[in-house]
C-alpha positions in Angstrom: 145.7 156.2 178.5 142.4 154.5 179.2 141.8 150.8 178.6 139.8 150.1 175.5 136.3 148.8 176.3 134.8 146.2 174.2 131.4 147.2 172.6 128.4 145.6 174.4 127.1 142.4 173.0 124.0 142.6 170.8 121.4 140.0 171.9 118.1 139.1 170.3 115.4 137.5 172.6 112.7 135.6 170.7 109.9 134.9 173.1 106.1 135.1 172.4 105.1 135.8 176.0 105.5 139.6 176.3 105.9 139.5 180.1 108.7 136.9 180.0 110.4 138.6 177.0 110.5 142.0 178.7 111.8 140.5 181.9 114.6 138.7 180.1 115.4 141.9 178.0 115.5 144.1 181.1 117.7 141.6 183.0 120.2 141.5 180.2 120.2 145.3 179.6 121.1 145.7 183.3 124.1 143.5 182.5 125.3 146.1 179.9 124.1 144.3 176.8 122.2 145.8 173.8 119.0 143.7 173.7 116.2 143.5 171.2 113.0 141.5 171.8 111.0 139.7 169.1 107.7 138.0 169.5 107.6 136.1 166.3 109.6 134.8 163.3 108.7 137.9 161.3 109.9 140.2 164.0 113.1 138.2 164.4 113.8 138.4 160.7 113.2 142.2 160.7 115.6 142.7 163.6 118.3 140.5 161.9 117.9 142.5 158.7 118.6 145.7 160.6 121.5 144.7 162.8 123.7 141.6 163.2 123.5 139.9 166.7 126.2 138.3 168.8 123.7 136.0 170.5 120.1 134.8 169.9 118.0 133.5 172.7 115.1 131.5 171.2 112.1 129.9 173.0 111.5 126.7 171.1 107.8 126.6 172.2 106.5 129.7 170.3 102.9 130.3 169.7 101.8 129.4 166.1 105.3 128.4 165.0 107.9 125.9 166.1 110.9 127.7 167.4 113.2 125.2 165.7 111.7 126.2 162.3 112.3 129.8 163.2 116.0 129.0 164.1 116.4 127.3 160.7 114.9 130.2 158.9 117.3 132.7 160.6 120.3 130.4 160.7 122.1 132.0 157.7 121.6 135.5 159.3 123.1 134.4 162.6 126.6 134.2 160.9 128.9 133.5 163.8 126.3 134.3 166.6 125.9 132.0 169.5 122.4 130.5 170.1 120.6 129.7 173.4 117.6 127.5 173.0 115.1 127.7 175.8 112.8 124.6 175.9 110.3 123.0 178.2 109.1 120.2 176.0 111.1 120.0 172.8 113.9 117.3 172.8 117.2 119.2 172.7 119.0 116.5 170.9 116.6 116.7 168.0 116.9 120.5 168.0 120.7 120.6 168.1 121.0 117.9 165.4 118.9 120.0 163.0 121.2 123.0 163.1 124.5 123.8 161.4 127.5 122.6 163.4 129.0 126.1 162.9 126.6 127.7 165.3 127.5 127.3 169.0 124.3 126.1 170.7 123.4 125.8 174.4 120.0 124.5 175.6 118.3 125.6 178.8 115.3 123.8 180.3 112.3 125.6 181.8 112.0 126.7 184.5 115.3 128.6 184.8 116.5 131.5 187.0 117.7 134.8 185.5 121.0 134.2 187.3 121.4 130.8 185.4 120.4 132.5 182.2 123.0 135.3 182.8 125.7 132.6 183.4 124.8 130.8 180.2 124.8 134.1 178.2 128.3 134.9 179.5 129.6 131.5 178.6 128.0 131.5 175.2 129.4 135.0 174.4 132.9 133.9 175.7 132.8 130.8 173.6 131.8 132.8 170.6 134.6 135.3 171.2 137.2 132.6 171.7 136.0 130.9 168.5 136.2 134.1 166.6 139.7 134.8 167.9 140.9 131.3 167.0 139.4 131.8 163.5 141.3 135.1 163.2 144.5 133.4 164.3 144.1 130.6 161.8 143.4 133.1 159.0 146.5 135.1 160.0 148.6 131.9 160.1 147.4 130.9 156.7 148.2 134.3 155.3 151.6 134.5 156.9 152.7 131.2 155.4 151.2 131.9 152.0 148.7 129.1 152.4 151.4 126.5 152.3 151.1 125.5 156.0 
């Protein structure tokens, strides 16, 4: 019997620089992930309407829109997804404080290496999975004791 393989993580990369976006997407695809790129808030919303994501990587310094307002607008559609904020100028503390505590958030400063990004992606996905497993265990525990625990 063959071991059961987990499905690849679905990642959305929101970056307005097409060269950087494609480099990140290609790098993550080589790591075995399903990756979708978005250049704007509208494109990100379209992607999220079609398919849920496990992780969103968002550049906070998007052209014509503040990446933080984009994150707020898609926050409800991230339902359980992890979030990596890439920033060169925006204060991370302000960004993290403006988001729901239910979304695991990691910030990366610019410049960064793809190796560092890959490590952060792995950690964010592992944290998301461990959080989902803990939630499932808690739900199972509540059900098994009839909610009287």
